[in-house]
C-alpha positions as CSV (number, residue, x, y, z in Angstrom):
1,M,0.0,0.0,0.0
2,L,1.4,3.3,-1.1
3,L,-0.3,6.7,-0.4
4,E,0.7,9.9,-2.1
5,I,-0.5,13.1,-0.5
6,A,-0.2,16.8,-1.4
7,L,0.0,19.3,1.5
8,R,-1.0,22.8,0.5
9,G,-0.9,25.9,2.6
10,R,0.8,29.3,3.0
11,G,4.3,30.2,4.2
12,G,4.4,30.3,8.0
13,Q,1.7,27.6,8.5
14,G,4.3,24.7,8.8
15,V,3.5,22.8,5.6
16,V,7.1,21.6,5.1
17,T,7.5,20.7,8.8
18,A,4.2,18.8,8.7
19,G,5.6,16.5,6.0
20,E,8.8,16.0,8.0
21,L,6.9,15.1,11.1
22,M,4.7,12.6,9.3
23,V,7.8,10.9,7.9
24,K,9.4,10.8,11.4
25,A,6.3,9.2,12.9
26,M,6.1,6.6,10.1
27,V,9.7,5.6,10.6
28,L,9.2,5.3,14.4
29,E,6.6,2.6,13.5
30,G,9.0,0.8,11.2
31,K,7.1,2.0,8.1
32,Y,8.4,3.9,5.1
33,A,7.9,7.5,4.0
34,Q,9.2,10.4,1.9
35,S,8.7,14.1,2.3
36,I,9.1,16.1,-0.8
37,P,9.0,19.9,-0.2
38,F,8.4,22.1,-3.2
39,Y,10.5,25.3,-2.9
40,G,10.1,28.4,-5.0
41,G,10.1,32.0,-3.9
42,E,8.4,31.3,-0.6
43,R,7.7,34.0,1.9
44,R,5.2,34.3,4.8
45,G,1.7,34.1,3.3
46,A,2.7,32.9,-0.1
47,P,1.2,29.5,-1.4
48,V,3.5,26.6,-0.4
49,A,3.3,22.9,-1.2
50,S,4.9,19.7,0.1
51,F,4.3,16.1,-0.9
52,L,4.3,12.8,1.0
53,R,4.7,9.2,0.1
54,L,3.7,6.8,2.9
55,S,3.9,3.0,2.8
56,N,4.1,-0.2,4.7
57,Q,6.7,-1.4,2.1
58,P,10.0,0.2,0.9
59,I,9.3,3.1,-1.5
60,L,11.2,2.7,-4.8
61,I,9.8,5.8,-6.5
62,H,11.8,9.1,-6.2
63,S,10.0,11.6,-8.3
64,H,7.5,14.5,-8.1
65,I,3.9,13.6,-7.1
66,S,1.4,14.7,-9.8
67,N,-1.5,12.3,-9.1
68,P,-2.0,12.3,-5.3
69,D,-4.4,10.1,-3.4
70,G,-5.3,13.0,-1.2
71,V,-4.9,16.7,-0.7
72,V,-4.5,18.5,2.7
73,V,-5.4,22.2,2.6
74,F,-3.9,24.2,5.5
75,D,-5.5,27.5,4.4
76,P,-9.1,27.4,3.0
77,S,-8.5,30.7,1.1
78,L,-6.4,28.6,-1.3
79,L,-9.6,27.0,-2.5
80,Q,-10.5,30.3,-4.2
81,L,-7.0,30.9,-5.5
82,I,-5.8,27.6,-7.0
83,N,-7.3,24.3,-8.1
84,V,-6.1,22.2,-5.1
85,T,-7.6,19.0,-6.5
86,E,-5.9,19.2,-9.9
87,G,-4.5,15.8,-10.7
88,M,-6.0,14.2,-7.6
89,K,-7.3,10.7,-8.1
90,E,-11.1,10.5,-8.5
91,S,-11.2,8.2,-5.4
92,G,-9.0,10.6,-3.5
93,F,-9.8,12.6,-0.3
94,L,-9.7,16.3,0.5
95,L,-8.9,17.4,4.1
96,I,-9.5,21.1,4.7
97,N,-8.7,23.4,7.7
98,T,-12.1,25.0,8.1
99,S,-15.2,25.1,10.3
100,E,-17.5,25.3,7.3
101,S,-19.2,22.2,6.0
102,K,-19.2,23.4,2.3
103,K,-18.8,20.4,0.0
104,W,-15.8,20.8,-2.3
105,W,-15.1,17.2,-3.1
106,K,-17.0,13.9,-2.8
107,N,-14.7,12.4,-0.2
108,E,-14.0,15.4,2.1
109,Y,-13.0,15.9,5.7
110,I,-12.7,19.1,7.8
111,V,-11.0,20.1,11.0
112,D,-10.8,23.6,12.5
113,A,-7.1,23.6,12.9
114,T,-6.9,27.4,13.1
115,S,-9.1,27.4,16.2
116,I,-7.1,24.6,17.8
117,A,-3.8,26.4,17.2
118,K,-5.1,29.7,18.5
119,E,-6.6,28.1,21.6
120,L,-3.3,26.5,22.4
121,G,-1.3,29.6,21.7
122,L,0.5,28.2,18.6
123,V,0.7,31.5,16.9
124,V,3.9,33.1,15.4
125,A,3.9,36.7,14.1
126,G,0.1,36.7,14.1
127,W,-0.2,33.5,12.1
128,A,-1.8,30.4,13.6
129,V,0.6,27.5,13.1
130,V,-1.8,24.7,12.1
131,N,0.6,22.0,11.0
132,T,0.4,19.7,14.0
133,A,-3.4,19.8,14.2
134,M,-3.5,19.1,10.5
135,I,-1.3,16.0,10.7
136,G,-3.3,14.7,13.6
137,A,-6.4,15.0,11.4
138,L,-4.6,13.4,8.4
139,A,-3.4,10.4,10.5
140,K,-7.0,9.8,11.5
141,V,-8.3,10.1,7.9
142,I,-5.7,7.7,6.4
143,G,-5.3,5.4,9.4
144,M,-1.5,6.0,9.8
145,P,0.7,6.7,11.6
146,S,-0.6,6.1,15.1
147,L,-1.5,9.0,17.3
148,S,1.2,7.9,19.8
149,A,3.9,7.9,17.0
150,L,2.9,11.3,15.9
151,E,3.0,12.7,19.4
152,E,6.4,11.1,19.9
153,A,7.7,12.7,16.7
154,V,6.4,16.1,17.7
155,K,7.9,16.0,21.2
156,D,11.2,14.9,19.7
157,E,11.1,17.8,17.3
158,F,9.9,20.5,19.7
159,S,11.1,20.4,23.3
160,G,9.4,21.5,26.5
161,K,6.2,23.3,26.6
162,I,6.1,23.9,22.9
163,G,6.4,20.2,22.3
164,E,3.6,19.5,24.8
165,L,1.3,22.1,23.1
166,N,2.0,20.7,19.6
167,A,1.4,17.1,20.8
168,E,-2.0,18.4,22.2
169,A,-2.7,20.0,18.8
170,V,-2.0,16.6,17.1
171,E,-4.4,14.8,19.5
172,R,-7.1,17.5,19.0
173,G,-6.8,17.4,15.2
174,Y,-7.1,13.6,15.4
175,K,-10.2,13.7,17.6
176,E,-11.9,16.6,16.0
177,V,-11.7,15.8,12.2
178,K,-15.1,15.2,10.7
179,K,-16.3,13.7,7.4
180,V,-18.5,16.1,5.3
181,D,-21.6,14.3,4.1
């Protein structure tokens, strides 16, 4: 089983770090993963992308992902700006950081990661850093990695109080994600 996922957000939301944390959690469980950040002229607020490959088997592909199984949208304003589902498989899923239940795709999930980040004080330069809540939600949607592996990866990456708050964001994202019917 190989899953390819596109992460789409804005500079400052932790899109690239989210991919790296997912890889770290998968490896902690003895699974395989690749994080493929897409760099351009990024700056705070500019659209940013990162891509993931996750598998139970060794991954032999080392190329760009153009036909993902799912797309994770860190900033819902991107839905008005770009076609986030371009190239996504018809059977794919869409996970959006929003509190609105507006239907964008047939297999869609939502989580209010912005509120989670703000409630926990995960705000940098006025921007809610939603990455850990989003990967918690993603793990729930795809069934991997485990919540405990994600929390361990986050606490390994961020020490002290920041690590604890981000681990709490992971757990809340995992528990609060909802399927849009």
